[in-house]
mmCIF file of the N, C-alpha and C atoms, coordinates in Angstrom:
data_MODEL
# 
_entry.id   MODEL 
# 
loop_
_atom_site.group_PDB 
_atom_site.id 
_atom_site.type_symbol 
_atom_site.label_atom_id 
_atom_site.label_alt_id 
_atom_site.label_comp_id 
_atom_site.label_asym_id 
_atom_site.label_entity_id 
_atom_site.label_seq_id 
_atom_site.pdbx_PDB_ins_code 
_atom_site.Cartn_x 
_atom_site.Cartn_y 
_atom_site.Cartn_z 
_atom_site.occupancy 
_atom_site.B_iso_or_equiv 
_atom_site.pdbx_formal_charge 
_atom_site.auth_seq_id 
_atom_site.auth_comp_id 
_atom_site.auth_asym_id 
_atom_site.auth_atom_id 
_atom_site.pdbx_PDB_model_num 
ATOM 1   N N  . MET A 1 1  ? 8.399  9.686  2.841   1.00 0.00 ? 1  MET A N  1 
ATOM 2   C CA . MET A 1 1  ? 7.496  10.853 2.198   1.00 0.00 ? 1  MET A CA 1 
ATOM 3   C C  . MET A 1 1  ? 8.535  12.093 2.548   1.00 0.00 ? 1  MET A C  1 
ATOM 4   N N  . ASN A 1 2  ? 8.593  13.101 1.916   1.00 0.00 ? 2  ASN A N  1 
ATOM 5   C CA . ASN A 1 2  ? 8.898  14.087 1.854   1.00 0.00 ? 2  ASN A CA 1 
ATOM 6   C C  . ASN A 1 2  ? 10.015 14.815 3.170   1.00 0.00 ? 2  ASN A C  1 
ATOM 7   N N  . ASP A 1 3  ? 9.209  15.012 4.241   1.00 0.00 ? 3  ASP A N  1 
ATOM 8   C CA . ASP A 1 3  ? 9.417  14.885 5.527   1.00 0.00 ? 3  ASP A CA 1 
ATOM 9   C C  . ASP A 1 3  ? 9.605  14.349 5.851   1.00 0.00 ? 3  ASP A C  1 
ATOM 10  N N  . GLY A 1 4  ? 10.166 12.584 5.696   1.00 0.00 ? 4  GLY A N  1 
ATOM 11  C CA . GLY A 1 4  ? 11.114 11.782 6.446   1.00 0.00 ? 4  GLY A CA 1 
ATOM 12  C C  . GLY A 1 4  ? 10.314 10.841 7.281   1.00 0.00 ? 4  GLY A C  1 
ATOM 13  N N  . THR A 1 5  ? 8.907  11.226 7.145   1.00 0.00 ? 5  THR A N  1 
ATOM 14  C CA . THR A 1 5  ? 7.610  10.446 7.897   1.00 0.00 ? 5  THR A CA 1 
ATOM 15  C C  . THR A 1 5  ? 7.843  9.344  6.942   1.00 0.00 ? 5  THR A C  1 
ATOM 16  N N  . THR A 1 6  ? 7.538  7.951  7.912   1.00 0.00 ? 6  THR A N  1 
ATOM 17  C CA . THR A 1 6  ? 7.298  6.547  7.122   1.00 0.00 ? 6  THR A CA 1 
ATOM 18  C C  . THR A 1 6  ? 5.895  6.183  7.509   1.00 0.00 ? 6  THR A C  1 
ATOM 19  N N  . ILE A 1 7  ? 5.203  5.622  6.402   1.00 0.00 ? 7  ILE A N  1 
ATOM 20  C CA . ILE A 1 7  ? 4.385  5.035  7.271   1.00 0.00 ? 7  ILE A CA 1 
ATOM 21  C C  . ILE A 1 7  ? 4.605  2.918  6.574   1.00 0.00 ? 7  ILE A C  1 
ATOM 22  N N  . CYS A 1 8  ? 3.795  2.609  7.283   1.00 0.00 ? 8  CYS A N  1 
ATOM 23  C CA . CYS A 1 8  ? 3.711  0.920  6.772   1.00 0.00 ? 8  CYS A CA 1 
ATOM 24  C C  . CYS A 1 8  ? 2.245  0.525  6.365   1.00 0.00 ? 8  CYS A C  1 
ATOM 25  N N  . LEU A 1 9  ? 2.376  -0.292 5.352   1.00 0.00 ? 9  LEU A N  1 
ATOM 26  C CA . LEU A 1 9  ? 1.203  -0.140 4.355   1.00 0.00 ? 9  LEU A CA 1 
ATOM 27  C C  . LEU A 1 9  ? 1.118  -1.944 4.054   1.00 0.00 ? 9  LEU A C  1 
ATOM 28  N N  . THR A 1 10 ? -0.427 -2.458 3.987   1.00 0.00 ? 10 THR A N  1 
ATOM 29  C CA . THR A 1 10 ? -0.322 -4.239 4.201   1.00 0.00 ? 10 THR A CA 1 
ATOM 30  C C  . THR A 1 10 ? -0.528 -4.330 2.756   1.00 0.00 ? 10 THR A C  1 
ATOM 31  N N  . LEU A 1 11 ? 0.359  -4.717 1.637   1.00 0.00 ? 11 LEU A N  1 
ATOM 32  C CA . LEU A 1 11 ? -0.277 -4.969 0.403   1.00 0.00 ? 11 LEU A CA 1 
ATOM 33  C C  . LEU A 1 11 ? -0.594 -6.281 0.171   1.00 0.00 ? 11 LEU A C  1 
ATOM 34  N N  . ILE A 1 12 ? -2.099 -6.079 -0.045  1.00 0.00 ? 12 ILE A N  1 
ATOM 35  C CA . ILE A 1 12 ? -3.118 -7.636 -0.285  1.00 0.00 ? 12 ILE A CA 1 
ATOM 36  C C  . ILE A 1 12 ? -3.178 -7.781 -1.418  1.00 0.00 ? 12 ILE A C  1 
ATOM 37  N N  . GLU A 1 13 ? -3.242 -9.235 -2.042  1.00 0.00 ? 13 GLU A N  1 
ATOM 38  C CA . GLU A 1 13 ? -3.832 -9.695 -3.522  1.00 0.00 ? 13 GLU A CA 1 
ATOM 39  C C  . GLU A 1 13 ? -5.164 -8.966 -3.924  1.00 0.00 ? 13 GLU A C  1 
ATOM 40  N N  . GLY A 1 14 ? -5.105 -8.545 -5.144  1.00 0.00 ? 14 GLY A N  1 
ATOM 41  C CA . GLY A 1 14 ? -6.270 -8.056 -5.285  1.00 0.00 ? 14 GLY A CA 1 
ATOM 42  C C  . GLY A 1 14 ? -6.701 -6.662 -5.484  1.00 0.00 ? 14 GLY A C  1 
ATOM 43  N N  . GLY A 1 15 ? -5.651 -6.333 -5.256  1.00 0.00 ? 15 GLY A N  1 
ATOM 44  C CA . GLY A 1 15 ? -4.915 -4.807 -5.290  1.00 0.00 ? 15 GLY A CA 1 
ATOM 45  C C  . GLY A 1 15 ? -5.572 -3.439 -4.272  1.00 0.00 ? 15 GLY A C  1 
ATOM 46  N N  . TYR A 1 16 ? -5.909 -4.487 -2.740  1.00 0.00 ? 16 TYR A N  1 
ATOM 47  C CA . TYR A 1 16 ? -6.238 -3.974 -1.222  1.00 0.00 ? 16 TYR A CA 1 
ATOM 48  C C  . TYR A 1 16 ? -4.856 -3.967 -0.524  1.00 0.00 ? 16 TYR A C  1 
ATOM 49  N N  . VAL A 1 17 ? -4.676 -2.079 -0.263  1.00 0.00 ? 17 VAL A N  1 
ATOM 50  C CA . VAL A 1 17 ? -3.854 -1.787 0.665   1.00 0.00 ? 17 VAL A CA 1 
ATOM 51  C C  . VAL A 1 17 ? -4.790 -1.219 2.077   1.00 0.00 ? 17 VAL A C  1 
ATOM 52  N N  . GLY A 1 18 ? -3.869 -1.620 2.777   1.00 0.00 ? 18 GLY A N  1 
ATOM 53  C CA . GLY A 1 18 ? -4.331 -1.968 4.617   1.00 0.00 ? 18 GLY A CA 1 
ATOM 54  C C  . GLY A 1 18 ? -3.445 -0.762 5.342   1.00 0.00 ? 18 GLY A C  1 
ATOM 55  N N  . TYR A 1 19 ? -3.909 -0.198 6.177   1.00 0.00 ? 19 TYR A N  1 
ATOM 56  C CA . TYR A 1 19 ? -3.377 0.932  7.404   1.00 0.00 ? 19 TYR A CA 1 
ATOM 57  C C  . TYR A 1 19 ? -3.815 1.132  8.282   1.00 0.00 ? 19 TYR A C  1 
ATOM 58  N N  . ASP A 1 20 ? -2.564 0.254  8.992   1.00 0.00 ? 20 ASP A N  1 
ATOM 59  C CA . ASP A 1 20 ? -3.004 -0.287 10.608  1.00 0.00 ? 20 ASP A CA 1 
ATOM 60  C C  . ASP A 1 20 ? -3.697 1.159  10.909  1.00 0.00 ? 20 ASP A C  1 
ATOM 61  N N  . ALA A 1 21 ? -2.701 1.992  11.176  1.00 0.00 ? 21 ALA A N  1 
ATOM 62  C CA . ALA A 1 21 ? -3.182 3.254  11.797  1.00 0.00 ? 21 ALA A CA 1 
ATOM 63  C C  . ALA A 1 21 ? -4.731 3.940  12.292  1.00 0.00 ? 21 ALA A C  1 
ATOM 64  N N  . LEU A 1 22 ? -5.188 3.490  11.339  1.00 0.00 ? 22 LEU A N  1 
ATOM 65  C CA . LEU A 1 22 ? -6.705 3.800  11.111  1.00 0.00 ? 22 LEU A CA 1 
ATOM 66  C C  . LEU A 1 22 ? -7.743 2.654  11.622  1.00 0.00 ? 22 LEU A C  1 
ATOM 67  N N  . GLY A 1 23 ? -6.954 1.434  12.628  1.00 0.00 ? 23 GLY A N  1 
ATOM 68  C CA . GLY A 1 23 ? -7.800 0.828  12.535  1.00 0.00 ? 23 GLY A CA 1 
ATOM 69  C C  . GLY A 1 23 ? -8.031 -0.718 11.550  1.00 0.00 ? 23 GLY A C  1 
ATOM 70  N N  . TRP A 1 24 ? -6.933 -0.810 10.540  1.00 0.00 ? 24 TRP A N  1 
ATOM 71  C CA . TRP A 1 24 ? -7.091 -1.638 9.850   1.00 0.00 ? 24 TRP A CA 1 
ATOM 72  C C  . TRP A 1 24 ? -8.129 -0.782 8.241   1.00 0.00 ? 24 TRP A C  1 
ATOM 73  N N  . TYR A 1 25 ? -7.670 0.038  8.287   1.00 0.00 ? 25 TYR A N  1 
ATOM 74  C CA . TYR A 1 25 ? -8.768 0.440  7.075   1.00 0.00 ? 25 TYR A CA 1 
ATOM 75  C C  . TYR A 1 25 ? -8.081 0.006  5.942   1.00 0.00 ? 25 TYR A C  1 
ATOM 76  N N  . PHE A 1 26 ? -8.695 -0.522 5.215   1.00 0.00 ? 26 PHE A N  1 
ATOM 77  C CA . PHE A 1 26 ? -8.245 -1.023 3.689   1.00 0.00 ? 26 PHE A CA 1 
ATOM 78  C C  . PHE A 1 26 ? -9.171 0.038  2.513   1.00 0.00 ? 26 PHE A C  1 
ATOM 79  N N  . VAL A 1 27 ? -8.584 -0.171 1.245   1.00 0.00 ? 27 VAL A N  1 
ATOM 80  C CA . VAL A 1 27 ? -8.706 0.246  0.149   1.00 0.00 ? 27 VAL A CA 1 
ATOM 81  C C  . VAL A 1 27 ? -8.530 -0.601 -0.736  1.00 0.00 ? 27 VAL A C  1 
ATOM 82  N N  . GLN A 1 28 ? -9.690 -0.971 -1.381  1.00 0.00 ? 28 GLN A N  1 
ATOM 83  C CA . GLN A 1 28 ? -8.915 -1.385 -3.135  1.00 0.00 ? 28 GLN A CA 1 
ATOM 84  C C  . GLN A 1 28 ? -8.580 -0.136 -3.920  1.00 0.00 ? 28 GLN A C  1 
ATOM 85  N N  . ILE A 1 29 ? -7.488 -0.322 -4.641  1.00 0.00 ? 29 ILE A N  1 
ATOM 86  C CA . ILE A 1 29 ? -7.086 0.541  -5.835  1.00 0.00 ? 29 ILE A CA 1 
ATOM 87  C C  . ILE A 1 29 ? -7.232 0.078  -7.460  1.00 0.00 ? 29 ILE A C  1 
ATOM 88  N N  . PRO A 1 30 ? -6.665 0.723  -7.829  1.00 0.00 ? 30 PRO A N  1 
ATOM 89  C CA . PRO A 1 30 ? -7.367 -0.106 -9.845  1.00 0.00 ? 30 PRO A CA 1 
ATOM 90  C C  . PRO A 1 30 ? -5.817 -0.783 -9.801  1.00 0.00 ? 30 PRO A C  1 
ATOM 91  N N  . GLY A 1 31 ? -5.619 -1.636 -10.781 1.00 0.00 ? 31 GLY A N  1 
ATOM 92  C CA . GLY A 1 31 ? -4.616 -2.629 -10.380 1.00 0.00 ? 31 GLY A CA 1 
ATOM 93  C C  . GLY A 1 31 ? -3.468 -1.683 -11.088 1.00 0.00 ? 31 GLY A C  1 
ATOM 94  N N  . GLU A 1 32 ? -3.364 -0.878 -11.876 1.00 0.00 ? 32 GLU A N  1 
ATOM 95  C CA . GLU A 1 32 ? -2.235 -0.496 -11.762 1.00 0.00 ? 32 GLU A CA 1 
ATOM 96  C C  . GLU A 1 32 ? -1.279 0.042  -10.990 1.00 0.00 ? 32 GLU A C  1 
ATOM 97  N N  . ALA A 1 33 ? -2.335 0.914  -10.306 1.00 0.00 ? 33 ALA A N  1 
ATOM 98  C CA . ALA A 1 33 ? -1.679 1.736  -9.335  1.00 0.00 ? 33 ALA A CA 1 
ATOM 99  C C  . ALA A 1 33 ? -1.507 0.910  -8.540  1.00 0.00 ? 33 ALA A C  1 
ATOM 100 N N  . PHE A 1 34 ? -1.885 -0.059 -7.784  1.00 0.00 ? 34 PHE A N  1 
ATOM 101 C CA . PHE A 1 34 ? -1.467 -1.255 -6.641  1.00 0.00 ? 34 PHE A CA 1 
ATOM 102 C C  . PHE A 1 34 ? -0.216 -2.248 -7.896  1.00 0.00 ? 34 PHE A C  1 
ATOM 103 N N  . ASP A 1 35 ? -0.013 -2.534 -9.070  1.00 0.00 ? 35 ASP A N  1 
ATOM 104 C CA . ASP A 1 35 ? 1.280  -2.683 -9.447  1.00 0.00 ? 35 ASP A CA 1 
ATOM 105 C C  . ASP A 1 35 ? 2.011  -2.069 -9.212  1.00 0.00 ? 35 ASP A C  1 
ATOM 106 N N  . ALA A 1 36 ? 2.493  -0.541 -9.189  1.00 0.00 ? 36 ALA A N  1 
ATOM 107 C CA . ALA A 1 36 ? 3.729  0.435  -9.003  1.00 0.00 ? 36 ALA A CA 1 
ATOM 108 C C  . ALA A 1 36 ? 3.823  0.166  -7.696  1.00 0.00 ? 36 ALA A C  1 
ATOM 109 N N  . VAL A 1 37 ? 2.900  0.912  -6.819  1.00 0.00 ? 37 VAL A N  1 
ATOM 110 C CA . VAL A 1 37 ? 3.134  0.720  -5.300  1.00 0.00 ? 37 VAL A CA 1 
ATOM 111 C C  . VAL A 1 37 ? 3.820  -0.753 -5.548  1.00 0.00 ? 37 VAL A C  1 
ATOM 112 N N  . PHE A 1 38 ? 3.373  -1.735 -5.691  1.00 0.00 ? 38 PHE A N  1 
ATOM 113 C CA . PHE A 1 38 ? 4.129  -3.119 -5.331  1.00 0.00 ? 38 PHE A CA 1 
ATOM 114 C C  . PHE A 1 38 ? 5.071  -2.812 -5.630  1.00 0.00 ? 38 PHE A C  1 
ATOM 115 N N  . GLU A 1 39 ? 5.404  -2.889 -6.611  1.00 0.00 ? 39 GLU A N  1 
ATOM 116 C CA . GLU A 1 39 ? 6.868  -2.707 -7.107  1.00 0.00 ? 39 GLU A CA 1 
ATOM 117 C C  . GLU A 1 39 ? 7.772  -1.744 -6.680  1.00 0.00 ? 39 GLU A C  1 
ATOM 118 N N  . ALA A 1 40 ? 7.684  -0.421 -6.564  1.00 0.00 ? 40 ALA A N  1 
ATOM 119 C CA . ALA A 1 40 ? 8.444  0.442  -5.373  1.00 0.00 ? 40 ALA A CA 1 
ATOM 120 C C  . ALA A 1 40 ? 8.392  -0.223 -4.256  1.00 0.00 ? 40 ALA A C  1 
ATOM 121 N N  . CYS A 1 41 ? 8.118  -0.828 -3.607  1.00 0.00 ? 41 CYS A N  1 
ATOM 122 C CA . CYS A 1 41 ? 8.080  -1.626 -2.317  1.00 0.00 ? 41 CYS A CA 1 
ATOM 123 C C  . CYS A 1 41 ? 9.035  -2.807 -2.627  1.00 0.00 ? 41 CYS A C  1 
ATOM 124 N N  . GLY A 1 42 ? 9.874  -2.868 -3.688  1.00 0.00 ? 42 GLY A N  1 
ATOM 125 C CA . GLY A 1 42 ? 10.844 -4.823 -4.056  1.00 0.00 ? 42 GLY A CA 1 
ATOM 126 C C  . GLY A 1 42 ? 9.872  -5.663 -4.121  1.00 0.00 ? 42 GLY A C  1 
ATOM 127 N N  . GLY A 1 43 ? 8.780  -5.586 -5.068  1.00 0.00 ? 43 GLY A N  1 
ATOM 128 C CA . GLY A 1 43 ? 7.126  -6.901 -5.421  1.00 0.00 ? 43 GLY A CA 1 
ATOM 129 C C  . GLY A 1 43 ? 8.169  -7.638 -6.342  1.00 0.00 ? 43 GLY A C  1 
ATOM 130 N N  . ASN A 1 44 ? 7.827  -8.980 -6.646  1.00 0.00 ? 44 ASN A N  1 
ATOM 131 C CA . ASN A 1 44 ? 8.633  -9.977 -7.657  1.00 0.00 ? 44 ASN A CA 1 
ATOM 132 C C  . ASN A 1 44 ? 7.448  -9.584 -8.270  1.00 0.00 ? 44 ASN A C  1 
# 
């Protein structure tokens, strides 16, 4: 983030993104958005 804050997300096949700080809150995001996040994280 711009202020230097970091967060940990878990990416799961099928377009799911999990956030542990909220008690493993998961959301499903559209394919193109998920692919962009995955690639930004060094995905193959």
